[in-house]
N, C-alpha and C positions, 0 to 999 in steps of 0.2 A: 504494500500500500504506500503510495507516495505521500510526501509530507503535506502537500496541499489538501488532499482529501481528508487527512486527519484534522486539519485546522479549518477546512472549508465550512464545516458545520457552524462555525461562529458567524460567518457572513453570508452563507448561501441563501437565506431567505430574502436578502436585500439586493436591489438592483445597484450595480456598481457603475460609476462614471469615471472618466479620466479627462485631463486637460493639460496642455503644455503651459498655459498662462492663467489658469483659474478664471477665465472669461468664457470661453467656448468649451462646453462639455459634450462628450460623446459616450454612449453606452458601451460597456465592455461586457462580453459574455463571461459566464463563469468558466467556460472551457478555455477561453483565452487567458483568464486570470490564472488558471491552473498551469498553463504553459509558462507564463511569466514567472510565477513563483517557483516552479520547478528549476528555473535557471539561477536562482539565488540560494544562499546558504539557509539552512533551517532556522538559524537565529534571526537572520534578516526577514525571512518569511513570517516568523512568529511576531516580530516587532511590527512589521507592516500590518498584519491582520489585527493586532491589538489596537493600533492607532486608528485604523478604519472603523473597527467595531465600536470604538469609543466616540465616534462621530467627528473625528478630526480629519484633515487632509493628510495623506501619506504620500511622500515622494518616492519614486522608484523609476530608474532608467529614463530620466528626463520628463516624466509626467507626474502630475498630482492625481491621486485617486481619492474617491469619496463614495459614501452611500448616497444615492440620489435622494435629494430632499423631497418630502411629500408636498404635493401641490395643494 
């Protein structure tokens, strides 16, 4: 089992977005997030998921990620 699936349960119910400048946001699929997080260390993935899960922006590979705000 890969490290993303172990931790994905923390953010899997939420839609994820990313932005290079925190102005224009685009949806990111959970499958794409899995691929992205599989390319980083387990500690970095754990920190990233913790930050996003707590409602903050998390930076990774030139993008900011967040849980999409409710409308």
